[in-house]
C-alpha positions in Angstrom: -13.4 4.2 12.4 -10.2 4.8 14.3 -6.8 6.4 13.8 -3.3 6.0 15.2 0.3 6.3 14.4 3.7 4.7 15.0 4.1 3.3 18.5 0.4 3.7 19.0 -0.2 1.2 16.2 2.3 -1.2 17.7 0.8 -1.0 21.2 -2.5 -2.4 19.7 -1.0 -5.4 17.9 -3.2 -8.0 19.6 -6.3 -5.9 18.7 -5.2 -5.8 15.0 -5.1 -9.5 14.8 -8.3 -9.9 16.7 -10.2 -7.4 14.5 -9.1 -9.2 11.3 -9.9 -12.7 12.6 -13.3 -11.5 13.8 -13.9 -10.2 10.3 -14.8 -6.7 11.6 -15.1 -4.0 8.8 -13.1 -1.4 10.7 -11.3 1.5 8.9 -8.1 2.7 10.5 -6.3 5.9 9.4 -2.6 5.4 10.1 -0.1 8.3 10.0 3.2 6.7 9.1 5.7 7.9 11.6 9.1 6.5 12.7 9.0 3.9 15.4 11.0 4.9 18.5 13.6 4.9 19.9 15.3 7.1 18.8 12.4 9.5 19.1 11.3 10.8 15.7 7.9 11.9 14.6 8.6 12.1 10.9 7.8 9.5 8.2 9.0 5.9 8.0 6.8 3.1 6.8 8.0 0.6 9.4 5.0 0.9 11.6 2.4 -0.3 9.1 4.7 -2.6 7.2 5.3 -4.5 10.4 1.6 -5.2 10.5 1.2 -6.3 6.9 0.6 -9.9 8.0 -2.2 -9.2 10.5 -5.0 -9.6 7.9 -5.7 -5.9 7.4 -6.0 -4.6 3.9 -3.4 -1.9 3.4 -3.5 1.3 1.3 -0.7 3.9 1.0 -1.7 7.3 -0.3 0.2 10.2 -2.0 -2.0 13.2 -1.3 -4.5 14.6 1.2 -7.2 14.3 -1.4 -6.4 10.7 -2.0 -6.4 10.1 1.7 -9.8 11.5 2.2 -11.5 9.6 -0.7 -9.7 6.3 0.0 -11.0 6.3 3.5 -14.6 6.6 2.2 -13.9 3.8 -0.3 -12.3 1.7 2.4 -15.6 1.4 4.3 -17.3 0.1 1.2 -14.5 -2.4 0.7 -14.5 -3.6 4.3 -18.2 -4.1 4.5 -18.5 -6.1 1.2 -19.5 -9.6 2.2 -16.9 -11.0 -0.2 -14.2 -9.3 1.9 -15.3 -8.5 5.5 -11.8 -7.5 6.5 -10.6 -4.4 8.2 -8.7 -1.7 6.2 -5.7 0.4 7.1 -5.1 3.6 5.1 -1.7 5.0 5.6 -0.4 8.5 5.0 3.1 9.8 5.3 3.7 11.6 8.6 4.2 15.4 8.4 4.4 15.2 4.6 0.6 14.8 4.6 -0.5 14.9 8.2 0.9 18.5 8.8 0.4 19.9 5.3 -2.3 22.3 4.3 -3.7 21.0 1.0 -6.9 21.3 -1.0 -9.2 18.3 -1.4 -12.6 17.7 -3.0 -15.1 17.5 -0.1 -18.2 15.4 -0.4 -21.5 16.4 1.2 -22.8 13.9 3.8 -25.8 13.0 1.6 -23.4 12.2 -1.3 -21.4 9.8 0.9 -24.7 8.3 2.2 -25.6 7.2 -1.3 -22.3 5.5 -1.7 -22.3 4.1 1.9 -25.9 3.2 2.8 -26.8 2.1 6.3 -24.8 -1.0 7.1 -26.4 -4.2 8.2 -23.7 -6.5 9.8 -24.2 -10.1 8.6 -23.1 -12.0 11.7 -21.9 -10.1 14.8 -24.9 -8.1 16.0 -25.9 -9.2 19.6 -29.6 -10.2 19.0 -31.3 -12.2 21.8 -33.8 -13.5 19.2 -30.9 -14.9 17.1 -28.1 -15.7 19.4 -24.5 -16.3 18.2 -21.2 -16.6 19.9 -17.9 -14.8 19.3 -14.3 -15.8 19.9 -14.9 -19.3 21.2 -12.3 -22.0 21.5 -11.6 -23.6 18.1 -9.7 -26.8 18.0 -7.1 -27.8 15.3 -9.7 -29.6 13.1 -11.4 -26.2 12.3 -8.9 -23.4 13.1 -7.2 -23.7 9.7 -10.4 -23.3 7.8 -11.0 -19.8 9.4 -7.5 -18.7 8.3 -8.1 -20.0 4.8 -11.3 -17.9 4.6 -9.4 -14.8 5.8 -6.8 -15.4 3.1 -9.4 -15.9 0.3 -11.3 -12.8 1.5 -8.2 -10.7 1.3 -7.5 -11.9 -2.2 -11.0 -11.1 -3.2 -10.4 -7.5 -2.1 -8.4 -6.7 -5.3 -11.3 -7.5 -7.6 -13.9 -5.9 -5.3 -11.9 -2.7 -5.0 -11.7 -2.5 -8.8 -15.5 -2.5 -8.8 -15.7 0.1 -6.0 -13.3 2.5 -7.6 -15.0 2.4 -11.0 -18.3 3.2 -9.3 -16.6 6.0 -7.2 -15.2 7.5 -10.4 -18.7 7.4 -12.1 -20.3 9.1 -9.1 -17.7 11.6 -8.0 -15.1 11.7 -10.9 -12.3 10.5 -8.7 -9.9 7.7 -9.8 -6.5 7.2 -8.2 -5.2 4.4 -10.4 -6.4 1.2 -8.9 -4.1 -1.0 -6.7 -1.1 0.1 -8.7 -1.1 3.7 -10.2 1.0 3.6 -13.3 2.6 6.6 -15.0 4.2 6.4 -18.5 4.8 2.7 -18.1 3.5 1.6 -21.6 6.8 1.6 -23.3 9.1 2.0 -20.3 12.2 -0.2 -20.0 12.8 0.8 -16.3 10.0 1.4 -13.8 10.4 3.1 -10.5 8.1 1.6 -7.8 7.2 3.2 -4.5 4.6 3.7 -1.8 3.2 7.0 -0.5 4.2 10.5 -1.4 7.5 9.5 -3.0 5.2 8.2 -5.8 4.0 11.7 -6.5 7.6 13.1 -6.7 8.5 10.2 -9.0 6.2 11.7 -11.7 8.4 14.7 -12.1 11.5 12.6 -12.1 10.0 10.4 -14.9 9.0 13.5 -16.9 12.5 15.0 -16.8 14.2 11.7 -17.7 11.8 11.2 -20.6 12.9 14.6 -21.9 16.4 13.4 -21.7 15.6 10.4 -23.8 15.2 7.7 -21.2 12.3 5.2 -21.5 11.3 5.1 -17.8 8.0 5.1 -15.9 6.7 5.0 -12.3 4.3 2.6 -10.6 3.0 3.6 -7.2 1.8 0.6 -5.2 -1.4 2.0 -3.6 -2.8 -1.3 -2.3 -0.1 -3.2 -0.6 -2.1 -6.0 1.0 -3.4 -8.0 -0.6 -0.2 -7.6 -2.7 -1.1 -6.9 -6.4 0.8 -9.9 -7.8 -0.9 -9.9 -11.2 -0.4 -6.2 -11.7 3.4 -6.6 -11.0 3.6 -9.6 -13.3 1.9 -7.7 -16.1 4.4 -4.8 -15.7 7.3 -7.3 -15.6 6.3 -8.7 -19.0 7.0 -5.3 -20.5 10.1 -3.9 -18.7 13.8 -4.7 -18.3 14.1 -3.6 -14.7 12.3 -2.3 -11.6 13.9 0.4 -9.4 12.1 -0.4 -6.1 12.1 2.3 -3.4 11.2 1.5 0.2 10.7 4.0 3.0 11.2 1.2 5.5 13.3 -1.9 6.0 12.7 -5.5 7.0 15.8 -5.8 9.2 18.2 -8.5 8.0 16.3 -8.9 4.8 15.9 -5.5 3.1 13.2 -3.5 1.5 9.6 -4.7 2.1 8.2 -4.0 -1.4 11.4 -4.9 -3.3 11.3 -8.4 -1.8 7.6 -8.7 -2.3 8.1 -7.8 -6.0 10.8 -10.4 -6.3 8.6 -13.0 -4.7 5.7 -12.1 -7.0 7.9 -12.8 -10.0 9.2 -16.1 -8.9 6.5 -18.1 -10.6 6.3 -15.6 -13.5 8.0 -16.3 -16.9 9.3 -12.8 -16.8 12.2 -11.9 -14.5 13.4 -8.3 -15.0 16.1 -6.9 -12.7 14.7 -5.7 -9.4 17.1 -3.1 -7.8 16.2 -2.3 -4.2 16.7 1.2 -2.8 16.0 2.1 0.9 15.8 5.7 2.0 13.8 8.6 3.3 13.8 7.1 6.8 12.9 9.4 9.7 11.6 11.9 7.3 14.9 12.4 5.4 14.2 14.4 2.2 14.1 12.5 -1.1 14.2 14.9 -4.0 13.3 14.6 -7.6 17.1 14.5 -8.4 17.5 11.7 -5.9 14.8 9.7 -7.6 16.4 10.4 -11.0 19.7 9.1 -9.8 18.1 5.9 -8.5 16.4 5.3 -11.8 19.6 6.0 -13.7 21.5 3.6 -11.5 19.0 0.9 -12.5 19.4 2.0 -16.2 23.2 1.5 -15.8 22.6 -2.0 -14.3 20.5 -2.9 -17.3 23.2 -1.7 -19.7 26.1 -3.4 -17.9 24.3 -6.5 -16.6 25.7 -5.9 -13.2 22.8 -5.7 -10.7 25.0 -4.7 -7.7 24.3 -5.1 -4.0 21.2 -6.7 -2.5 20.0 -3.2 -1.6 21.3 0.3 -1.8 20.8 2.6 1.2 20.2 5.9 -0.5 22.0 9.0 0.8 23.4 7.2 3.8 27.0 7.5 2.9 28.2 9.6 0.0 
């Protein structure tokens, strides 16, 4: 287990790639903070989003309670021999890292039942059974290693489903799977997000439902591997996604918005995907702000005019 944040995560870039390629079941708690300069220690998702292609499984959480329990689940996921990949659990800086909040604590003996003593399958240094690590691999084999990493990462979606169901049975905790849906069954527009904005979105959806709008919220908890089939299933039922990103891929737009668009490319269903970028550097995003983004997407559905590639929320009024 290790923990870091922002520029500290970036300074260990080589180690992130190494840990994934070595198939080490490390769990890393990352506090999402803005990358400097300019110096800002509040939340932006750019630090972890820039590491989404290192091979690490990524979670984004919405509460202190979810942070605590997802870390415990992450060890079980990382250690599963169908996966054997490191896991990064990200929590919004200051919003969660400096917030006093209750959480359901597990006694060590309870955790021990869920996480029995670990027996590494292939990297223990044992003179009686010698193995080598990190040797030179020439072109005829290098690609096979990367293919195995890719398949293992994809396996994590199914394995995590098993883990979370067992966790719910043992401890009564369930946070919604890779994508936590709220009032999406008959929704025409779904607001997607990562992290704490997803918690705020619940109130926005409830208020808009009272006003007669068929809207829902989907919080992407497991961002890598990307939950393609979950997104496609949602796309088969809705007219549009209002996708909110608390980070930006410079020159391309919102990380999640463009991943959602890519996931739908080979799908028979192609709802509108409106991209919204905001909350950078810890800028406040209120329930009313979320309502306005959802309503902007509702208007796009009604008018047929999708608008700009992305909208930078609250940048210029």
